[in-house]
mmCIF file of the C-alpha atoms, coordinates in Angstrom:
data_MODEL
# 
_entry.id   MODEL 
# 
loop_
_atom_site.group_PDB 
_atom_site.id 
_atom_site.type_symbol 
_atom_site.label_atom_id 
_atom_site.label_alt_id 
_atom_site.label_comp_id 
_atom_site.label_asym_id 
_atom_site.label_entity_id 
_atom_site.label_seq_id 
_atom_site.pdbx_PDB_ins_code 
_atom_site.Cartn_x 
_atom_site.Cartn_y 
_atom_site.Cartn_z 
_atom_site.occupancy 
_atom_site.B_iso_or_equiv 
_atom_site.pdbx_formal_charge 
_atom_site.auth_seq_id 
_atom_site.auth_comp_id 
_atom_site.auth_asym_id 
_atom_site.auth_atom_id 
_atom_site.pdbx_PDB_model_num 
ATOM 1   C CA . UNK A 1 1   ? 116.407 113.940 110.657 1.00 0.00 ? 1   UNK A CA 1 
ATOM 2   C CA . UNK A 1 2   ? 113.872 116.757 110.354 1.00 0.00 ? 2   UNK A CA 1 
ATOM 3   C CA . UNK A 1 3   ? 112.243 118.090 113.510 1.00 0.00 ? 3   UNK A CA 1 
ATOM 4   C CA . UNK A 1 4   ? 108.630 116.891 114.066 1.00 0.00 ? 4   UNK A CA 1 
ATOM 5   C CA . UNK A 1 5   ? 107.181 120.325 113.272 1.00 0.00 ? 5   UNK A CA 1 
ATOM 6   C CA . UNK A 1 6   ? 109.221 120.697 110.102 1.00 0.00 ? 6   UNK A CA 1 
ATOM 7   C CA . UNK A 1 7   ? 108.427 117.128 109.052 1.00 0.00 ? 7   UNK A CA 1 
ATOM 8   C CA . UNK A 1 8   ? 104.705 117.849 109.444 1.00 0.00 ? 8   UNK A CA 1 
ATOM 9   C CA . UNK A 1 9   ? 105.042 121.062 107.409 1.00 0.00 ? 9   UNK A CA 1 
ATOM 10  C CA . UNK A 1 10  ? 106.907 119.184 104.657 1.00 0.00 ? 10  UNK A CA 1 
ATOM 11  C CA . UNK A 1 11  ? 104.260 116.449 104.622 1.00 0.00 ? 11  UNK A CA 1 
ATOM 12  C CA . UNK A 1 12  ? 101.501 119.054 104.419 1.00 0.00 ? 12  UNK A CA 1 
ATOM 13  C CA . UNK A 1 13  ? 103.268 120.767 101.510 1.00 0.00 ? 13  UNK A CA 1 
ATOM 14  C CA . UNK A 1 14  ? 103.753 117.457 99.697  1.00 0.00 ? 14  UNK A CA 1 
ATOM 15  C CA . UNK A 1 15  ? 100.066 116.616 100.078 1.00 0.00 ? 15  UNK A CA 1 
ATOM 16  C CA . UNK A 1 16  ? 99.037  120.023 98.781  1.00 0.00 ? 16  UNK A CA 1 
ATOM 17  C CA . UNK A 1 17  ? 101.384 119.628 95.806  1.00 0.00 ? 17  UNK A CA 1 
ATOM 18  C CA . UNK A 1 18  ? 99.956  116.174 95.112  1.00 0.00 ? 18  UNK A CA 1 
ATOM 19  C CA . UNK A 1 19  ? 96.431  117.534 95.391  1.00 0.00 ? 19  UNK A CA 1 
ATOM 20  C CA . UNK A 1 20  ? 97.308  120.255 92.911  1.00 0.00 ? 20  UNK A CA 1 
ATOM 21  C CA . UNK A 1 21  ? 98.779  117.682 90.561  1.00 0.00 ? 21  UNK A CA 1 
ATOM 22  C CA . UNK A 1 22  ? 95.621  115.652 90.617  1.00 0.00 ? 22  UNK A CA 1 
ATOM 23  C CA . UNK A 1 23  ? 93.386  118.638 90.252  1.00 0.00 ? 23  UNK A CA 1 
ATOM 24  C CA . UNK A 1 24  ? 95.151  120.361 87.396  1.00 0.00 ? 24  UNK A CA 1 
ATOM 25  C CA . UNK A 1 25  ? 96.263  117.185 85.719  1.00 0.00 ? 25  UNK A CA 1 
ATOM 26  C CA . UNK A 1 26  ? 92.752  116.288 84.772  1.00 0.00 ? 26  UNK A CA 1 
ATOM 27  C CA . UNK A 1 27  ? 91.353  119.435 83.233  1.00 0.00 ? 27  UNK A CA 1 
ATOM 28  C CA . UNK A 1 28  ? 92.188  123.019 82.215  1.00 0.00 ? 28  UNK A CA 1 
ATOM 29  C CA . UNK A 1 29  ? 91.335  126.705 82.479  1.00 0.00 ? 29  UNK A CA 1 
ATOM 30  C CA . UNK A 1 30  ? 91.943  130.017 80.703  1.00 0.00 ? 30  UNK A CA 1 
ATOM 31  C CA . UNK A 1 31  ? 90.862  133.608 81.269  1.00 0.00 ? 31  UNK A CA 1 
ATOM 32  C CA . UNK A 1 32  ? 89.902  134.339 77.636  1.00 0.00 ? 32  UNK A CA 1 
ATOM 33  C CA . UNK A 1 33  ? 86.246  133.551 77.036  1.00 0.00 ? 33  UNK A CA 1 
ATOM 34  C CA . UNK A 1 34  ? 86.741  132.497 73.415  1.00 0.00 ? 34  UNK A CA 1 
ATOM 35  C CA . UNK A 1 35  ? 89.706  130.296 74.307  1.00 0.00 ? 35  UNK A CA 1 
ATOM 36  C CA . UNK A 1 36  ? 87.770  128.706 77.174  1.00 0.00 ? 36  UNK A CA 1 
ATOM 37  C CA . UNK A 1 37  ? 84.981  127.768 74.796  1.00 0.00 ? 37  UNK A CA 1 
ATOM 38  C CA . UNK A 1 38  ? 87.453  126.358 72.280  1.00 0.00 ? 38  UNK A CA 1 
ATOM 39  C CA . UNK A 1 39  ? 89.265  124.217 74.857  1.00 0.00 ? 39  UNK A CA 1 
ATOM 40  C CA . UNK A 1 40  ? 86.003  123.050 76.369  1.00 0.00 ? 40  UNK A CA 1 
ATOM 41  C CA . UNK A 1 41  ? 84.851  121.866 72.968  1.00 0.00 ? 41  UNK A CA 1 
ATOM 42  C CA . UNK A 1 42  ? 88.035  119.788 72.643  1.00 0.00 ? 42  UNK A CA 1 
ATOM 43  C CA . UNK A 1 43  ? 88.205  118.218 76.082  1.00 0.00 ? 43  UNK A CA 1 
ATOM 44  C CA . UNK A 1 44  ? 86.364  115.169 77.352  1.00 0.00 ? 44  UNK A CA 1 
ATOM 45  C CA . UNK A 1 45  ? 84.815  115.564 80.816  1.00 0.00 ? 45  UNK A CA 1 
ATOM 46  C CA . UNK A 1 46  ? 83.171  112.221 81.623  1.00 0.00 ? 46  UNK A CA 1 
ATOM 47  C CA . UNK A 1 47  ? 81.266  111.168 84.720  1.00 0.00 ? 47  UNK A CA 1 
ATOM 48  C CA . UNK A 1 48  ? 84.148  108.797 85.549  1.00 0.00 ? 48  UNK A CA 1 
ATOM 49  C CA . UNK A 1 49  ? 87.706  108.878 84.283  1.00 0.00 ? 49  UNK A CA 1 
ATOM 50  C CA . UNK A 1 50  ? 90.293  106.118 84.733  1.00 0.00 ? 50  UNK A CA 1 
ATOM 51  C CA . UNK A 1 51  ? 93.946  106.237 83.780  1.00 0.00 ? 51  UNK A CA 1 
ATOM 52  C CA . UNK A 1 52  ? 97.582  105.612 84.670  1.00 0.00 ? 52  UNK A CA 1 
ATOM 53  C CA . UNK A 1 53  ? 100.412 108.007 85.473  1.00 0.00 ? 53  UNK A CA 1 
ATOM 54  C CA . UNK A 1 54  ? 104.181 108.209 85.717  1.00 0.00 ? 54  UNK A CA 1 
ATOM 55  C CA . UNK A 1 55  ? 105.648 110.999 87.813  1.00 0.00 ? 55  UNK A CA 1 
ATOM 56  C CA . UNK A 1 56  ? 109.286 112.101 87.622  1.00 0.00 ? 56  UNK A CA 1 
ATOM 57  C CA . UNK A 1 57  ? 110.287 114.523 90.382  1.00 0.00 ? 57  UNK A CA 1 
ATOM 58  C CA . UNK A 1 58  ? 113.584 116.390 90.165  1.00 0.00 ? 58  UNK A CA 1 
ATOM 59  C CA . UNK A 1 59  ? 114.896 117.810 93.438  1.00 0.00 ? 59  UNK A CA 1 
ATOM 60  C CA . UNK A 1 60  ? 117.826 120.256 93.576  1.00 0.00 ? 60  UNK A CA 1 
ATOM 61  C CA . UNK A 1 61  ? 120.897 118.579 95.075  1.00 0.00 ? 61  UNK A CA 1 
ATOM 62  C CA . UNK A 1 62  ? 119.877 115.053 94.012  1.00 0.00 ? 62  UNK A CA 1 
ATOM 63  C CA . UNK A 1 63  ? 121.381 113.537 90.864  1.00 0.00 ? 63  UNK A CA 1 
ATOM 64  C CA . UNK A 1 64  ? 118.653 110.963 90.262  1.00 0.00 ? 64  UNK A CA 1 
ATOM 65  C CA . UNK A 1 65  ? 114.997 111.951 89.946  1.00 0.00 ? 65  UNK A CA 1 
ATOM 66  C CA . UNK A 1 66  ? 112.311 110.282 92.045  1.00 0.00 ? 66  UNK A CA 1 
ATOM 67  C CA . UNK A 1 67  ? 110.078 108.143 89.822  1.00 0.00 ? 67  UNK A CA 1 
ATOM 68  C CA . UNK A 1 68  ? 106.655 106.836 90.817  1.00 0.00 ? 68  UNK A CA 1 
ATOM 69  C CA . UNK A 1 69  ? 103.904 105.072 88.869  1.00 0.00 ? 69  UNK A CA 1 
ATOM 70  C CA . UNK A 1 70  ? 100.298 104.221 89.496  1.00 0.00 ? 70  UNK A CA 1 
ATOM 71  C CA . UNK A 1 71  ? 96.698  104.810 88.461  1.00 0.00 ? 71  UNK A CA 1 
ATOM 72  C CA . UNK A 1 72  ? 93.834  107.141 89.301  1.00 0.00 ? 72  UNK A CA 1 
ATOM 73  C CA . UNK A 1 73  ? 90.053  107.393 89.338  1.00 0.00 ? 73  UNK A CA 1 
ATOM 74  C CA . UNK A 1 74  ? 88.074  110.609 88.947  1.00 0.00 ? 74  UNK A CA 1 
ATOM 75  C CA . UNK A 1 75  ? 84.392  110.780 89.833  1.00 0.00 ? 75  UNK A CA 1 
ATOM 76  C CA . UNK A 1 76  ? 82.884  113.993 88.498  1.00 0.00 ? 76  UNK A CA 1 
ATOM 77  C CA . UNK A 1 77  ? 81.550  116.222 91.322  1.00 0.00 ? 77  UNK A CA 1 
ATOM 78  C CA . UNK A 1 78  ? 82.662  113.672 93.940  1.00 0.00 ? 78  UNK A CA 1 
ATOM 79  C CA . UNK A 1 79  ? 86.407  113.265 94.150  1.00 0.00 ? 79  UNK A CA 1 
ATOM 80  C CA . UNK A 1 80  ? 89.706  111.835 92.980  1.00 0.00 ? 80  UNK A CA 1 
ATOM 81  C CA . UNK A 1 81  ? 91.594  108.715 94.051  1.00 0.00 ? 81  UNK A CA 1 
ATOM 82  C CA . UNK A 1 82  ? 95.331  108.808 93.228  1.00 0.00 ? 82  UNK A CA 1 
ATOM 83  C CA . UNK A 1 83  ? 96.942  105.372 93.743  1.00 0.00 ? 83  UNK A CA 1 
ATOM 84  C CA . UNK A 1 84  ? 100.718 105.012 93.652  1.00 0.00 ? 84  UNK A CA 1 
ATOM 85  C CA . UNK A 1 85  ? 101.825 101.431 92.888  1.00 0.00 ? 85  UNK A CA 1 
ATOM 86  C CA . UNK A 1 86  ? 105.618 101.880 92.571  1.00 0.00 ? 86  UNK A CA 1 
ATOM 87  C CA . UNK A 1 87  ? 108.080 102.224 94.247  1.00 0.00 ? 87  UNK A CA 1 
ATOM 88  C CA . UNK A 1 88  ? 105.669 101.597 97.148  1.00 0.00 ? 88  UNK A CA 1 
ATOM 89  C CA . UNK A 1 89  ? 101.900 101.475 97.471  1.00 0.00 ? 89  UNK A CA 1 
ATOM 90  C CA . UNK A 1 90  ? 99.980  104.466 98.805  1.00 0.00 ? 90  UNK A CA 1 
ATOM 91  C CA . UNK A 1 91  ? 96.716  106.291 98.176  1.00 0.00 ? 91  UNK A CA 1 
ATOM 92  C CA . UNK A 1 92  ? 95.704  109.940 98.073  1.00 0.00 ? 92  UNK A CA 1 
ATOM 93  C CA . UNK A 1 93  ? 91.956  110.580 98.204  1.00 0.00 ? 93  UNK A CA 1 
ATOM 94  C CA . UNK A 1 94  ? 90.490  114.022 97.544  1.00 0.00 ? 94  UNK A CA 1 
ATOM 95  C CA . UNK A 1 95  ? 86.948  115.192 98.141  1.00 0.00 ? 95  UNK A CA 1 
ATOM 96  C CA . UNK A 1 96  ? 85.508  118.694 98.307  1.00 0.00 ? 96  UNK A CA 1 
ATOM 97  C CA . UNK A 1 97  ? 86.248  118.957 102.028 1.00 0.00 ? 97  UNK A CA 1 
ATOM 98  C CA . UNK A 1 98  ? 89.273  116.795 102.614 1.00 0.00 ? 98  UNK A CA 1 
ATOM 99  C CA . UNK A 1 99  ? 92.587  115.317 101.448 1.00 0.00 ? 99  UNK A CA 1 
ATOM 100 C CA . UNK A 1 100 ? 93.548  111.970 102.990 1.00 0.00 ? 100 UNK A CA 1 
ATOM 101 C CA . UNK A 1 101 ? 96.684  109.895 102.449 1.00 0.00 ? 101 UNK A CA 1 
ATOM 102 C CA . UNK A 1 102 ? 96.872  106.221 103.409 1.00 0.00 ? 102 UNK A CA 1 
ATOM 103 C CA . UNK A 1 103 ? 99.144  103.190 103.202 1.00 0.00 ? 103 UNK A CA 1 
ATOM 104 C CA . UNK A 1 104 ? 97.931  99.597  103.501 1.00 0.00 ? 104 UNK A CA 1 
ATOM 105 C CA . UNK A 1 105 ? 94.479  100.911 104.378 1.00 0.00 ? 105 UNK A CA 1 
ATOM 106 C CA . UNK A 1 106 ? 95.772  102.963 107.326 1.00 0.00 ? 106 UNK A CA 1 
ATOM 107 C CA . UNK A 1 107 ? 95.415  106.777 107.230 1.00 0.00 ? 107 UNK A CA 1 
ATOM 108 C CA . UNK A 1 108 ? 98.861  108.371 107.423 1.00 0.00 ? 108 UNK A CA 1 
ATOM 109 C CA . UNK A 1 109 ? 97.846  112.005 106.988 1.00 0.00 ? 109 UNK A CA 1 
ATOM 110 C CA . UNK A 1 110 ? 94.638  113.998 106.681 1.00 0.00 ? 110 UNK A CA 1 
ATOM 111 C CA . UNK A 1 111 ? 93.918  117.639 105.885 1.00 0.00 ? 111 UNK A CA 1 
ATOM 112 C CA . UNK A 1 112 ? 90.537  119.321 106.303 1.00 0.00 ? 112 UNK A CA 1 
ATOM 113 C CA . UNK A 1 113 ? 89.660  122.206 104.001 1.00 0.00 ? 113 UNK A CA 1 
ATOM 114 C CA . UNK A 1 114 ? 88.072  124.100 106.910 1.00 0.00 ? 114 UNK A CA 1 
ATOM 115 C CA . UNK A 1 115 ? 91.506  124.378 108.556 1.00 0.00 ? 115 UNK A CA 1 
ATOM 116 C CA . UNK A 1 116 ? 93.753  124.753 105.505 1.00 0.00 ? 116 UNK A CA 1 
ATOM 117 C CA . UNK A 1 117 ? 93.254  127.914 103.392 1.00 0.00 ? 117 UNK A CA 1 
ATOM 118 C CA . UNK A 1 118 ? 95.560  126.568 100.666 1.00 0.00 ? 118 UNK A CA 1 
ATOM 119 C CA . UNK A 1 119 ? 93.618  123.322 100.542 1.00 0.00 ? 119 UNK A CA 1 
ATOM 120 C CA . UNK A 1 120 ? 90.340  125.235 100.233 1.00 0.00 ? 120 UNK A CA 1 
ATOM 121 C CA . UNK A 1 121 ? 91.804  127.032 97.223  1.00 0.00 ? 121 UNK A CA 1 
ATOM 122 C CA . UNK A 1 122 ? 93.060  123.808 95.644  1.00 0.00 ? 122 UNK A CA 1 
ATOM 123 C CA . UNK A 1 123 ? 89.776  121.965 96.222  1.00 0.00 ? 123 UNK A CA 1 
ATOM 124 C CA . UNK A 1 124 ? 87.806  124.893 94.805  1.00 0.00 ? 124 UNK A CA 1 
ATOM 125 C CA . UNK A 1 125 ? 90.065  124.766 91.752  1.00 0.00 ? 125 UNK A CA 1 
ATOM 126 C CA . UNK A 1 126 ? 89.760  121.004 91.423  1.00 0.00 ? 126 UNK A CA 1 
ATOM 127 C CA . UNK A 1 127 ? 85.978  120.927 91.520  1.00 0.00 ? 127 UNK A CA 1 
ATOM 128 C CA . UNK A 1 128 ? 85.683  123.957 89.245  1.00 0.00 ? 128 UNK A CA 1 
ATOM 129 C CA . UNK A 1 129 ? 87.809  122.162 86.672  1.00 0.00 ? 129 UNK A CA 1 
ATOM 130 C CA . UNK A 1 130 ? 86.116  118.778 86.999  1.00 0.00 ? 130 UNK A CA 1 
ATOM 131 C CA . UNK A 1 131 ? 82.636  120.287 86.794  1.00 0.00 ? 131 UNK A CA 1 
ATOM 132 C CA . UNK A 1 132 ? 83.377  122.819 84.073  1.00 0.00 ? 132 UNK A CA 1 
ATOM 133 C CA . UNK A 1 133 ? 82.758  125.762 86.441  1.00 0.00 ? 133 UNK A CA 1 
ATOM 134 C CA . UNK A 1 134 ? 85.013  128.252 84.679  1.00 0.00 ? 134 UNK A CA 1 
ATOM 135 C CA . UNK A 1 135 ? 83.835  131.449 86.382  1.00 0.00 ? 135 UNK A CA 1 
ATOM 136 C CA . UNK A 1 136 ? 86.368  132.781 88.853  1.00 0.00 ? 136 UNK A CA 1 
ATOM 137 C CA . UNK A 1 137 ? 89.320  130.635 87.755  1.00 0.00 ? 137 UNK A CA 1 
ATOM 138 C CA . UNK A 1 138 ? 91.039  133.702 86.305  1.00 0.00 ? 138 UNK A CA 1 
ATOM 139 C CA . UNK A 1 139 ? 91.227  134.988 89.882  1.00 0.00 ? 139 UNK A CA 1 
ATOM 140 C CA . UNK A 1 140 ? 93.490  132.056 90.755  1.00 0.00 ? 140 UNK A CA 1 
ATOM 141 C CA . UNK A 1 141 ? 95.811  132.002 87.737  1.00 0.00 ? 141 UNK A CA 1 
ATOM 142 C CA . UNK A 1 142 ? 97.252  134.119 84.973  1.00 0.00 ? 142 UNK A CA 1 
ATOM 143 C CA . UNK A 1 143 ? 96.958  131.946 81.881  1.00 0.00 ? 143 UNK A CA 1 
ATOM 144 C CA . UNK A 1 144 ? 98.674  131.664 78.527  1.00 0.00 ? 144 UNK A CA 1 
ATOM 145 C CA . UNK A 1 145 ? 97.783  129.116 75.863  1.00 0.00 ? 145 UNK A CA 1 
ATOM 146 C CA . UNK A 1 146 ? 98.854  127.905 72.451  1.00 0.00 ? 146 UNK A CA 1 
ATOM 147 C CA . UNK A 1 147 ? 96.434  125.988 70.231  1.00 0.00 ? 147 UNK A CA 1 
ATOM 148 C CA . UNK A 1 148 ? 97.235  123.645 67.370  1.00 0.00 ? 148 UNK A CA 1 
ATOM 149 C CA . UNK A 1 149 ? 94.644  121.832 65.230  1.00 0.00 ? 149 UNK A CA 1 
ATOM 150 C CA . UNK A 1 150 ? 94.675  118.695 67.414  1.00 0.00 ? 150 UNK A CA 1 
ATOM 151 C CA . UNK A 1 151 ? 96.748  119.632 70.467  1.00 0.00 ? 151 UNK A CA 1 
ATOM 152 C CA . UNK A 1 152 ? 97.196  122.509 72.922  1.00 0.00 ? 152 UNK A CA 1 
ATOM 153 C CA . UNK A 1 153 ? 99.571  123.839 75.587  1.00 0.00 ? 153 UNK A CA 1 
ATOM 154 C CA . UNK A 1 154 ? 98.577  125.845 78.654  1.00 0.00 ? 154 UNK A CA 1 
ATOM 155 C CA . UNK A 1 155 ? 100.637 127.710 81.255  1.00 0.00 ? 155 UNK A CA 1 
ATOM 156 C CA . UNK A 1 156 ? 99.126  128.697 84.624  1.00 0.00 ? 156 UNK A CA 1 
ATOM 157 C CA . UNK A 1 157 ? 100.835 131.196 86.934  1.00 0.00 ? 157 UNK A CA 1 
ATOM 158 C CA . UNK A 1 158 ? 99.195  131.508 90.381  1.00 0.00 ? 158 UNK A CA 1 
ATOM 159 C CA . UNK A 1 159 ? 97.706  134.807 91.495  1.00 0.00 ? 159 UNK A CA 1 
ATOM 160 C CA . UNK A 1 160 ? 96.590  133.762 94.980  1.00 0.00 ? 160 UNK A CA 1 
ATOM 161 C CA . UNK A 1 161 ? 99.097  133.986 97.880  1.00 0.00 ? 161 UNK A CA 1 
ATOM 162 C CA . UNK A 1 162 ? 98.024  130.534 99.113  1.00 0.00 ? 162 UNK A CA 1 
ATOM 163 C CA . UNK A 1 163 ? 99.239  129.029 95.833  1.00 0.00 ? 163 UNK A CA 1 
ATOM 164 C CA . UNK A 1 164 ? 102.202 131.356 95.353  1.00 0.00 ? 164 UNK A CA 1 
ATOM 165 C CA . UNK A 1 165 ? 103.735 130.041 98.573  1.00 0.00 ? 165 UNK A CA 1 
ATOM 166 C CA . UNK A 1 166 ? 104.675 126.749 96.917  1.00 0.00 ? 166 UNK A CA 1 
ATOM 167 C CA . UNK A 1 167 ? 103.775 126.999 93.213  1.00 0.00 ? 167 UNK A CA 1 
ATOM 168 C CA . UNK A 1 168 ? 105.779 128.901 90.627  1.00 0.00 ? 168 UNK A CA 1 
ATOM 169 C CA . UNK A 1 169 ? 103.965 127.701 87.514  1.00 0.00 ? 169 UNK A CA 1 
ATOM 170 C CA . UNK A 1 170 ? 101.984 124.793 86.068  1.00 0.00 ? 170 UNK A CA 1 
ATOM 171 C CA . UNK A 1 171 ? 102.308 123.701 82.442  1.00 0.00 ? 171 UNK A CA 1 
ATOM 172 C CA . UNK A 1 172 ? 99.886  121.370 80.693  1.00 0.00 ? 172 UNK A CA 1 
ATOM 173 C CA . UNK A 1 173 ? 99.552  119.877 77.241  1.00 0.00 ? 173 UNK A CA 1 
ATOM 174 C CA . UNK A 1 174 ? 97.040  117.534 75.675  1.00 0.00 ? 174 UNK A CA 1 
ATOM 175 C CA . UNK A 1 175 ? 94.340  116.844 73.127  1.00 0.00 ? 175 UNK A CA 1 
ATOM 176 C CA . UNK A 1 176 ? 90.934  115.491 74.191  1.00 0.00 ? 176 UNK A CA 1 
ATOM 177 C CA . UNK A 1 177 ? 92.620  114.768 77.546  1.00 0.00 ? 177 UNK A CA 1 
ATOM 178 C CA . UNK A 1 178 ? 95.525  116.246 79.459  1.00 0.00 ? 178 UNK A CA 1 
ATOM 179 C CA . UNK A 1 179 ? 98.538  114.123 78.471  1.00 0.00 ? 179 UNK A CA 1 
ATOM 180 C CA . UNK A 1 180 ? 101.397 115.824 80.302  1.00 0.00 ? 180 UNK A CA 1 
ATOM 181 C CA . UNK A 1 181 ? 101.673 118.057 83.364  1.00 0.00 ? 181 UNK A CA 1 
ATOM 182 C CA . UNK A 1 182 ? 104.694 119.924 84.745  1.00 0.00 ? 182 UNK A CA 1 
ATOM 183 C CA . UNK A 1 183 ? 104.626 121.454 88.237  1.00 0.00 ? 183 UNK A CA 1 
ATOM 184 C CA . UNK A 1 184 ? 107.349 123.995 89.044  1.00 0.00 ? 184 UNK A CA 1 
ATOM 185 C CA . UNK A 1 185 ? 107.610 124.683 92.768  1.00 0.00 ? 185 UNK A CA 1 
ATOM 186 C CA . UNK A 1 186 ? 109.089 127.729 94.470  1.00 0.00 ? 186 UNK A CA 1 
ATOM 187 C CA . UNK A 1 187 ? 111.530 125.358 96.219  1.00 0.00 ? 187 UNK A CA 1 
ATOM 188 C CA . UNK A 1 188 ? 113.105 124.496 92.861  1.00 0.00 ? 188 UNK A CA 1 
ATOM 189 C CA . UNK A 1 189 ? 111.508 121.051 92.686  1.00 0.00 ? 189 UNK A CA 1 
ATOM 190 C CA . UNK A 1 190 ? 110.113 120.054 89.298  1.00 0.00 ? 190 UNK A CA 1 
ATOM 191 C CA . UNK A 1 191 ? 107.511 117.310 88.806  1.00 0.00 ? 191 UNK A CA 1 
ATOM 192 C CA . UNK A 1 192 ? 106.623 115.975 85.362  1.00 0.00 ? 192 UNK A CA 1 
ATOM 193 C CA . UNK A 1 193 ? 103.566 113.730 85.166  1.00 0.00 ? 193 UNK A CA 1 
ATOM 194 C CA . UNK A 1 194 ? 102.628 111.774 82.040  1.00 0.00 ? 194 UNK A CA 1 
ATOM 195 C CA . UNK A 1 195 ? 99.091  110.346 81.780  1.00 0.00 ? 195 UNK A CA 1 
ATOM 196 C CA . UNK A 1 196 ? 98.315  107.238 79.740  1.00 0.00 ? 196 UNK A CA 1 
ATOM 197 C CA . UNK A 1 197 ? 95.607  104.633 79.080  1.00 0.00 ? 197 UNK A CA 1 
ATOM 198 C CA . UNK A 1 198 ? 92.906  107.216 79.801  1.00 0.00 ? 198 UNK A CA 1 
ATOM 199 C CA . UNK A 1 199 ? 89.375  105.872 79.685  1.00 0.00 ? 199 UNK A CA 1 
ATOM 200 C CA . UNK A 1 200 ? 86.178  107.898 79.907  1.00 0.00 ? 200 UNK A CA 1 
ATOM 201 C CA . UNK A 1 201 ? 83.321  105.986 81.551  1.00 0.00 ? 201 UNK A CA 1 
ATOM 202 C CA . UNK A 1 202 ? 79.674  106.771 82.184  1.00 0.00 ? 202 UNK A CA 1 
ATOM 203 C CA . UNK A 1 203 ? 79.573  104.667 85.357  1.00 0.00 ? 203 UNK A CA 1 
ATOM 204 C CA . UNK A 1 204 ? 81.986  103.561 88.110  1.00 0.00 ? 204 UNK A CA 1 
ATOM 205 C CA . UNK A 1 205 ? 83.996  100.355 87.835  1.00 0.00 ? 205 UNK A CA 1 
ATOM 206 C CA . UNK A 1 206 ? 83.514  97.321  90.034  1.00 0.00 ? 206 UNK A CA 1 
ATOM 207 C CA . UNK A 1 207 ? 83.688  98.301  93.705  1.00 0.00 ? 207 UNK A CA 1 
ATOM 208 C CA . UNK A 1 208 ? 84.022  102.039 92.989  1.00 0.00 ? 208 UNK A CA 1 
ATOM 209 C CA . UNK A 1 209 ? 80.483  103.268 93.568  1.00 0.00 ? 209 UNK A CA 1 
ATOM 210 C CA . UNK A 1 210 ? 81.135  104.178 97.203  1.00 0.00 ? 210 UNK A CA 1 
ATOM 211 C CA . UNK A 1 211 ? 84.707  105.464 96.863  1.00 0.00 ? 211 UNK A CA 1 
ATOM 212 C CA . UNK A 1 212 ? 83.891  109.026 97.885  1.00 0.00 ? 212 UNK A CA 1 
ATOM 213 C CA . UNK A 1 213 ? 80.945  108.554 100.232 1.00 0.00 ? 213 UNK A CA 1 
# 
């Protein structure tokens, strides 16, 4: 069993990785102005975005990958709710200032951006992406992209030490939406997330208006 301090560090890292997954899995960036404009013209950035995900995480030393499934809600400028349904229910809620994990309505872990430099970086990235604020993103990542007539691929390599501590590279591919995301961690872990049933909405669904208040 891991020591309490190490367990807390591992939980913090997992939350930061999950936050990064949510943030980068829903938009894009590139440091070439012409390419940024081209990608922006292709991608849908609605006020509200709903969808489902399947995440396959490969961990060195384990033969079978860890598979989880669920759904998510993105409210532009407000936050992201990442809901895992299988193999067990949990929620990860991100706002500009905070990341909070919960199970059965009970908070299991919470990180405040004011105390976590890495989280501040991730939240800044997330809201820049969701709001189309492209300026400054090249300071966070070195980017390479390939464009096809209807699809694209994008590779992001972190520049910032806060991200380099746990991220090796992020790879994305999509069309009008991001369809697939691969997160390569410095630990050797590899997470592949496929997004499906994506729906762009102008307004929140039933009971969602106050999700991030």
